[in-house]
BAFI-3210 file (N, C-alpha, C; in Angstrom, 3 decimals, decimal comma, padded with zeros to 6 digits):
// residues 159
n [1|2|3|4|5|6|7|8|9|10|11|12|13|14|15|16|17|18|19|20|21|22|23|24|25|26|27|28|29|30|31|32|33|34|35|36|37|38|39|40|41|42|43|44|45|46|47|48|49|50|51|52|53|54|55|56|57|58|59|60|61|62|63|64|65|66|67|68|69|70|71|72|73|74|75|76|77|78|79|80|81|82|83|84|85|86|87|88|89|90|91|92|93|94|95|96|97|98|99|100|101|102|103|104|105|106|107|108|109|110|111|112|113|114|115|116|117|118|119|120|121|122|123|124|125|126|127|128|129|130|131|132|133|134|135|136|137|138|139|140|141|142|143|144|145|146|147|148|149|150|151|152|153|154|155|156|157|158|159]
n.u [-001,254|-000,319|-001,165|-003,529|-005,388|-005,620|-007,111|-010,231|-010,416|-009,969|-012,119|-013,510|-013,072|-014,130|-016,709|-017,109|-016,289|-017,176|-017,017|-015,116|-015,450|-014,663|-011,917|-010,512|-011,013|-009,918|-007,222|-006,205|-006,586|-004,672|-002,355|-002,283|-002,160|000,266|001,969|001,165|002,659|005,430|008,509|008,702|010,330|010,986|008,214|007,994|010,234|009,275|006,791|007,214|008,887|007,403|005,560|007,469|007,849|004,791|004,989|007,416|005,327|003,385|004,557|005,374|004,689|007,388|008,106|008,335|007,348|007,397|004,364|003,540|004,559|002,849|000,242|000,234|000,754|-001,742|-003,615|-003,263|-003,947|-006,489|-007,798|-007,296|-008,545|-007,412|-007,345|-005,462|-002,161|-000,371|002,459|005,376|008,316|011,943|015,212|016,518|014,565|012,036|008,693|005,889|002,536|000,257|-003,602|-006,644|-006,017|-007,042|-008,944|-009,094|-012,470|-012,086|-011,834|-009,812|-007,821|-006,583|-003,862|-002,035|-003,077|-002,927|000,817|001,201|-000,007|000,983|004,010|003,708|003,263|005,417|007,270|006,400|006,470|009,046|010,461|009,324|010,106|013,067|012,500|012,074|014,298|015,569|018,105|018,765|019,578|018,642|015,362|011,980|010,943|008,603|007,147|005,821|003,129|-000,205|-003,037|-005,030|-005,382|-003,224|-000,730|002,425|005,442|008,940|011,391|014,820|018,228|020,330|018,177]
n.v [011,701|013,734|013,271|012,211|013,868|015,520|014,259|014,899|017,452|016,538|015,126|017,293|018,685|017,342|017,531|019,986|020,011|019,529|015,537|015,605|013,530|012,966|014,523|012,877|010,084|009,788|010,565|008,582|006,442|006,654|006,777|004,477|002,843|003,424|002,170|-000,501|-001,141|-000,707|-001,234|-001,312|000,681|002,121|003,006|004,580|006,813|008,112|009,265|010,372|012,542|013,540|014,815|016,702|018,337|019,332|020,887|022,649|024,037|025,264|027,363|028,224|031,206|033,268|032,426|033,490|032,766|029,569|028,807|030,674|029,353|027,476|028,235|029,338|026,570|025,537|026,908|026,685|023,867|023,850|024,646|022,613|020,636|019,130|018,343|019,148|020,641|020,470|022,323|021,525|022,265|022,194|022,752|020,417|019,036|019,557|018,979|017,880|017,096|015,599|015,915|014,954|014,389|012,999|010,136|006,907|004,874|002,419|-000,323|-002,533|-001,178|000,341|000,940|000,710|003,114|005,140|004,559|005,979|008,384|009,568|009,504|010,640|013,739|013,534|014,482|017,043|018,319|018,214|019,592|022,399|022,876|023,209|025,386|027,171|027,627|025,675|022,837|021,591|019,002|017,431|015,568|015,250|012,809|009,970|008,771|005,914|004,602|003,004|002,468|003,986|007,119|010,695|011,522|011,445|013,407|014,154|016,431|016,234|015,974|013,728|011,317]
n.w [010,627|008,055|005,653|006,132|006,900|004,243|002,908|003,402|002,164|-000,253|-000,409|-000,483|-002,694|-004,772|-004,483|-005,256|-007,728|-011,536|-012,774|-015,429|-017,460|-020,476|-021,458|-019,586|-020,023|-022,317|-021,942|-020,160|-021,912|-023,782|-021,653|-020,662|-022,510|-023,946|-021,276|-021,807|-024,570|-024,266|-022,319|-019,271|-018,067|-020,773|-021,088|-018,076|-018,647|-021,022|-020,237|-018,057|-019,500|-021,140|-018,964|-018,376|-020,672|-021,096|-018,822|-019,610|-021,621|-020,244|-018,369|-015,117|-013,540|-011,834|-008,700|-005,570|-002,754|-001,046|-000,622|-002,516|-004,825|-004,337|-004,956|-007,477|-009,080|-007,990|-009,314|-012,102|-012,044|-011,283|-013,413|-014,884|-013,516|-012,348|-009,271|-006,471|-004,664|-001,977|-000,650|001,328|002,361|003,366|004,439|003,585|001,645|-000,560|-000,923|-002,527|-002,127|-003,919|-004,367|-004,886|-007,307|-010,864|-010,807|-012,120|-013,023|-013,671|-011,698|-012,478|-013,687|-011,947|-010,115|-012,566|-013,891|-011,929|-011,597|-014,017|-014,298|-012,147|-012,458|-015,039|-014,035|-012,052|-013,947|-015,046|-012,295|-011,515|-014,131|-013,458|-010,885|-011,823|-012,591|-011,467|-010,373|-009,150|-009,486|-012,456|-012,676|-010,819|-009,933|-009,706|-007,296|-007,161|-004,288|-004,405|-003,441|-001,226|-003,715|-003,342|-002,331|-001,423|-004,379|-003,639|-003,762|-003,665|-003,820|-004,318|-003,585|-004,771|-004,055]
ca.u [-000,443|-000,622|-001,781|-005,257|-006,215|-006,039|-008,762|-011,283|-009,953|-010,049|-014,047|-014,702|-013,032|-014,541|-017,933|-017,251|-015,978|-017,634|-016,315|-014,966|-015,189|-014,262|-010,520|-009,937|-010,604|-008,769|-005,569|-006,076|-006,618|-003,234|-001,247|-002,099|-001,602|002,097|002,730|000,923|003,134|006,747|008,964|008,319|011,576|010,434|007,323|008,134|010,759|008,678|005,716|007,982|009,591|005,813|005,412|008,142|006,956|003,750|005,360|007,638|004,301|002,338|005,309|004,494|005,546|008,814|007,512|009,098|007,704|006,449|003,346|003,432|004,896|001,786|-000,871|000,522|000,302|-002,939|-004,284|-003,624|-004,769|-007,439|-008,267|-006,944|-009,577|-006,606|-006,439|-004,382|-000,737|000,247|004,051|006,126|009,554|012,777|016,434|016,498|013,834|010,769|007,779|004,684|001,182|-000,986|-004,283|-007,881|-006,217|-008,215|-008,710|-010,314|-013,547|-011,743|-010,981|-008,477|-006,583|-006,237|-002,496|-001,263|-003,468|-001,978|002,134|001,143|-000,473|001,770|005,070|003,757|003,454|006,821|008,396|005,954|006,693|010,630|010,617|008,699|011,056|014,137|012,453|011,836|015,698|015,987|019,154|018,165|019,741|017,272|014,009|010,647|010,368|007,296|006,820|004,440|002,234|-001,096|-003,259|-005,639|-004,646|-002,721|000,589|003,506|006,614|010,095|012,087|015,639|019,455|020,627|017,529]
ca.v [011,566|014,669|012,986|012,226|015,845|016,016|013,366|015,703|018,474|015,888|015,131|018,381|019,221|016,846|017,697|020,961|019,776|017,946|015,054|015,674|012,253|012,872|014,275|011,591|009,073|010,008|010,673|007,182|005,571|007,097|006,528|002,971|001,842|003,597|001,174|-001,883|-001,253|-000,624|-001,640|-000,218|001,776|003,185|003,562|005,709|007,786|008,768|009,442|011,571|013,162|014,210|015,418|018,089|019,290|019,808|022,052|023,600|024,678|025,848|027,594|028,764|032,709|032,991|032,494|034,095|032,084|028,227|029,482|031,578|028,189|026,218|028,774|028,939|025,625|025,088|028,036|025,870|022,466|024,273|025,098|021,215|020,036|017,926|018,034|020,974|020,261|021,411|021,759|021,540|022,622|022,459|022,834|019,418|018,809|019,857|017,552|018,007|016,156|016,050|015,745|014,291|013,591|012,339|008,318|005,933|004,338|001,113|-001,077|-003,192|-000,548|001,537|000,657|001,115|004,552|005,808|004,943|006,491|010,013|009,922|009,518|012,021|014,228|013,753|014,951|018,243|018,854|018,230|020,754|023,595|023,198|023,538|026,424|028,121|027,908|024,544|022,541|020,844|017,317|016,958|015,295|015,185|011,459|009,725|007,589|004,848|003,959|002,430|002,585|005,224|008,585|011,496|011,346|012,056|013,276|014,464|016,740|016,297|015,746|012,302|010,255]
ca.w [009,673|007,561|004,824|006,413|006,775|003,057|002,649|003,636|001,573|-001,512|-001,025|-000,694|-003,911|-005,519|-004,608|-005,796|-009,331|-011,945|-013,155|-016,951|-018,425|-022,166|-021,154|-018,681|-020,917|-023,661|-021,479|-019,326|-023,183|-023,771|-021,001|-020,544|-024,080|-023,735|-020,641|-022,254|-025,320|-023,902|-021,631|-017,779|-018,014|-021,324|-020,884|-017,471|-019,039|-021,884|-019,335|-017,452|-020,853|-021,572|-018,282|-018,640|-022,206|-020,880|-017,839|-020,247|-022,446|-019,597|-017,262|-014,384|-012,583|-011,023|-007,167|-004,519|-001,494|-000,875|-000,805|-003,868|-005,753|-004,312|-004,894|-008,515|-009,375|-007,869|-010,151|-012,988|-011,723|-011,133|-014,667|-015,571|-012,846|-011,873|-007,899|-005,850|-004,337|-000,936|-000,390|002,872|002,249|004,549|004,201|002,845|000,394|-000,934|-000,666|-002,977|-001,847|-004,990|-004,318|-005,379|-008,906|-011,586|-010,655|-012,937|-012,422|-013,971|-010,492|-012,723|-014,061|-011,008|-010,257|-013,649|-014,246|-010,875|-012,064|-015,474|-013,837|-011,302|-013,894|-016,166|-012,854|-011,473|-014,886|-014,783|-011,367|-012,087|-014,545|-012,739|-009,879|-012,233|-014,030|-010,503|-009,629|-008,843|-010,319|-013,549|-012,281|-009,751|-010,647|-008,312|-007,446|-006,852|-003,134|-004,654|-002,073|-001,458|-004,762|-002,958|-001,362|-002,796|-004,518|-002,693|-004,591|-003,056|-004,721|-003,233|-004,689|-004,322|-004,098]
c.u [-000,925|-001,887|-003,434|-006,227|-006,418|-007,362|-010,030|-011,434|-010,646|-011,236|-014,718|-014,186|-013,716|-016,120|-018,067|-017,360|-017,147|-016,795|-016,290|-014,245|-014,606|-012,474|-010,116|-009,791|-009,586|-007,076|-005,451|-005,986|-004,702|-001,905|-001,197|-002,053|-000,365|002,343|001,936|001,706|004,449|007,150|008,643|008,937|011,243|009,373|007,214|008,571|010,221|007,282|006,244|008,412|008,024|005,646|006,231|008,055|006,259|004,149|006,371|006,763|003,647|003,685|004,853|005,320|006,068|007,791|008,758|008,919|007,073|005,379|002,973|003,439|003,329|000,939|-000,916|000,250|-001,110|-004,041|-004,411|-004,224|-006,170|-008,511|-008,263|-007,922|-008,797|-006,173|-006,066|-003,022|-000,677|001,557|004,769|007,770|010,622|014,292|016,862|015,895|012,798|009,657|006,318|003,795|000,449|-002,472|-005,082|-007,500|-006,866|-007,814|-009,749|-010,962|-013,074|-010,978|-009,715|-007,650|-006,061|-004,812|-002,110|-001,603|-002,753|-000,174|001,927|001,352|000,939|003,412|004,894|003,783|004,714|007,700|007,650|006,492|008,438|011,047|009,993|009,478|012,524|013,783|012,187|013,337|016,511|017,122|018,599|018,713|018,926|015,802|013,096|010,906|008,974|007,718|006,014|004,400|000,824|-002,006|-004,365|-004,833|-003,912|-000,854|001,657|005,214|007,860|010,821|013,926|017,111|019,498|019,773|017,239]
c.v [012,852|014,462|012,473|013,087|016,200|015,026|014,235|016,504|018,046|015,839|016,537|019,076|018,930|016,919|019,437|021,479|018,737|017,072|015,147|014,582|012,071|012,936|013,203|010,342|008,753|009,630|008,828|006,296|005,324|006,413|005,063|002,103|002,340|002,287|-000,380|-002,426|-001,071|-000,824|-000,575|000,993|002,672|003,839|004,943|006,787|008,577|009,708|010,720|012,708|013,927|015,299|016,945|018,882|020,091|021,029|023,175|024,418|025,827|026,331|028,628|030,134|032,522|033,163|033,054|033,139|030,474|028,567|029,915|030,665|027,415|026,944|029,261|027,889|025,081|025,497|027,037|024,324|022,754|024,346|023,795|020,523|018,682|017,787|019,513|020,199|020,497|020,716|022,217|021,131|022,758|022,444|021,584|018,633|019,489|018,638|018,052|016,979|016,456|015,095|015,387|014,465|013,042|010,788|007,925|005,205|002,540|000,058|-001,981|-002,594|000,874|001,879|000,978|002,691|005,113|005,527|005,597|008,037|010,167|010,169|010,860|013,727|014,560|014,618|017,054|018,987|018,852|019,705|022,144|024,019|023,608|025,163|027,760|028,396|026,819|023,819|021,027|019,460|016,432|016,451|015,393|013,718|010,974|009,016|007,124|004,036|003,083|002,873|003,663|006,576|009,631|010,631|012,061|012,166|014,082|015,215|017,436|015,753|014,470|011,037|009,499]
c.w [008,857|006,220|005,072|006,433|005,280|002,417|002,755|002,765|000,009|-001,531|-000,932|-002,268|-005,106|-005,441|-005,278|-007,155|-009,976|-012,491|-015,040|-017,794|-019,947|-022,199|-020,822|-018,938|-021,837|-022,940|-020,846|-020,676|-023,638|-022,922|-020,364|-021,342|-024,084|-022,567|-021,319|-023,702|-025,481|-022,669|-020,464|-017,929|-019,153|-021,270|-019,540|-017,890|-020,295|-021,449|-018,627|-018,760|-021,418|-020,208|-018,298|-019,716|-021,838|-019,893|-018,902|-021,351|-021,751|-018,258|-015,844|-013,903|-011,904|-009,609|-006,217|-002,795|-001,920|-001,523|-001,703|-005,144|-005,537|-005,216|-007,020|-009,262|-009,328|-008,684|-011,433|-013,004|-011,541|-012,419|-015,827|-015,138|-012,239|-010,365|-007,705|-005,157|-002,765|-000,830|000,533|002,285|003,461|003,866|002,997|001,925|000,413|-000,991|-001,519|-002,691|-002,692|-004,493|-004,701|-006,909|-009,685|-011,313|-012,271|-012,058|-012,549|-012,910|-011,390|-013,304|-012,541|-010,508|-011,094|-013,935|-013,187|-011,227|-013,170|-015,404|-013,271|-011,701|-014,146|-014,698|-012,483|-012,830|-014,866|-013,175|-011,318|-012,434|-013,972|-011,914|-010,144|-012,925|-012,874|-009,710|-009,336|-009,433|-010,905|-013,087|-011,588|-009,993|-009,483|-008,480|-006,456|-005,725|-003,591|-003,167|-002,489|-003,062|-004,449|-002,322|-002,052|-003,059|-003,754|-003,395|-003,717|-004,776|-004,075|-004,227|-003,552|-003,830|-005,616]
res [m|q|e|n|n|y|l|s|e|q|q|d|y|y|r|q|r|q|h|q|s|g|w|q|n|v|v|q|v|l|f|l|g|i|q|a|n|a|e|d|a|d|a|r|a|f|l|h|s|m|g|a|k|l|a|q|q|q|p|l|p|l|s|h|t|v|g|e|l|e|d|n|i|n|h|l|w|a|s|y|h|w|g|f|v|r|i|d|a|n|e|q|e|i|r|l|t|h|c|a|w|p|d|t|d|n|a|g|e|k|k|q|w|k|i|a|f|a|t|f|l|a|g|i|y|g|e|w|l|s|q|q|g|g|h|p|e|v|n|a|q|w|r|e|s|d|i|g|g|p|l|v|f|r|y|k|s|g|i]
***
């Protein structure tokens, strides 16, 4: 499966970057606090909308190809140290595979952190794709998976 090919890339990414615990700790405390103090649907809606807000504050240049879009996103992710994305597109959907995303060192928080961060990224990706000419009513949907591995999003009408 293609996701396994990303594992080597993800490990290389981490070897080349230093972990920046200060910002990550703050974001984790905020995201996990939101989840702990709100109903699940409300927490997810809030994190999704905050992701969309960040995408509005950090718009991407207009991309003419999928490769250009991937490069533009990865340029920003590199400055944030938030990993990288690989984009596959066909006539039915756009699939975004976000690798090397910042994880938590706390084993007891891994599942909640992944849900929170993926929900936040879904808001970002949905807004960016809308800015690139996508339909404003279509969102990027995270495909929940095991705790480890990449975060996979689908941008497709009707899901």
